C-alpha positions, 0 to 999 in steps of 0.5 A: 448314211451317217456314222451313228447310223450305221453303227445303230445296233453294233455289239461293241465292247471297249477296254480302257481303265480311264473311266473319263474315257469309257463315258467320253465314248459312251456318249459317242456310241450312244447308238451301239449296245455297248459293254465296257471293262476298266482291266485285263481280267474282266476284259479276257473275259467279255471277250470270250464269253460274247460276240461282238462285231468290234472291240476297242482296246487302250494299250498300256493300262490292261494290257491292250496286247494281249487282249488283242490276241483273244479278240483276233482269235475269235476274229473280231475286228479291233481297233488300238485307242492309246495315248500312252503308246503313240509311237511308232513302235506300237502303231505297227505293233498294233498292226502287225499283230491284227488290229484294223486301226490304230487311232489316237486318244486326241482324235476321240471325238472322231471314234464313230467314224474311224469305227465304221471304217473298220467296219466296212474293211472288214465286211468287204475284206479290204486291207488295214491302211483304208478309210480310217488311215487316209483319214489320219495320215497328216496327223501321223505324219506330223507326229513321226515325220515325213515319209516315216511310213515307208521306213516303218513297212521297209523295217524287218525286225525278228526276236530270238528265243532258245527254251526248254521243252517244258518252257517251249510246251508253256509258251505254245499253250498260252500261245494256243489259247490266244489263237495264236498258230505258229508256224513249224519249220519241219525240215528248212530251219530257217523258215520262221526267219521268213518275212511272211512267217510272223511266229515260227519255231523250230524244235530240236528233231529238225535240225537232223533232218534238211540234207541239203544244211545238215552239216551245217546244222552241226553247230547247233547239235554242238552248241549250248542251245542243244536239245532246247527250241528256237522260237522266233517272233516278229513281235516280242512275246508278253509273257512273263520271264520271257527275254529275246536272246537277240533281235535281228534287225536290218542295218545300214552297216556297208563295210568300206572292204571285203576281206580277200582269201589269203585273210579268210585263210587267216582267219580260220587259223583262228584257235577259237574257230579250230576248238569250236568247230563241230567234227562234221562241219568239215567233212564236205560229202562229194556231193554238197558242192553241186547241191549247192550250185544248184541252190545258189542258182536259183536264188540267182547267185552266178560266179561263185564257186562252193570253195569261196562259199565254204571259206567265207562261212568258215571265216564269219565264225570267228566273229561270230564266235567273238561275238557271242552269237554262237 
């Protein structure tokens, strides 16, 4: 079956602010039932009010990532078509946010082939790196460099936001409208940091509930962020006025040496640490060492005493304070 035949009668929405691109796509996808939009508002309206077999989105000119959120909320296979946003970062961002394919406009003449690829993959429940990517792999290697995909897959990145209650509710409302769910960390506040969690949050009262780390979490209760909600996202949020307070990335940094016990103890004597530490921080309960020993074993850590872990945690704190992380 030829691609054009397989696409016959398929309902496809195209959103792009370049009229010549729309005209070109209309010619190539002549067997499809096409709807077109040249701006975000009209694109959003069409996605929300119609049923489509596929959506093709520009990125830069029409707020493509926001439109992608709406198409994903309805489960529509979506293809990102771009020229100006042709970067490794946008490739990763597109697929992370749910796009089935990321196609350079240089390959627009073959759009019917890629569209058929993603429709087949969607029907079969296949992964995103399917036939469309195999066809373009050499193009991306030439553009981004050999081995770029392995580096991209290995990269870990999280955007951190601290929000007042009203701002958190406003963000949650926007995300709900887009069909984007946030994973709530009800007890273990580290859940949003997991690679598998696309977007998570920790409500202010959750910092009180996790018994294993209740003492450690006293740093939150004594910080300037006390009472705020923590939102951690695998992609940068587009909403107006939101700026991440921190971006967590993998680092290639390797220290030439680690501080010994005496050096750690000197670091703990830092006036800044002594003034900043919460009252509960050094109130170690009798059961804490056993609980943490069990946890360290679960994590595969052997031969490290609880005292050593505690001293290391205390020694790191003055460095964090000096770098204004806390």
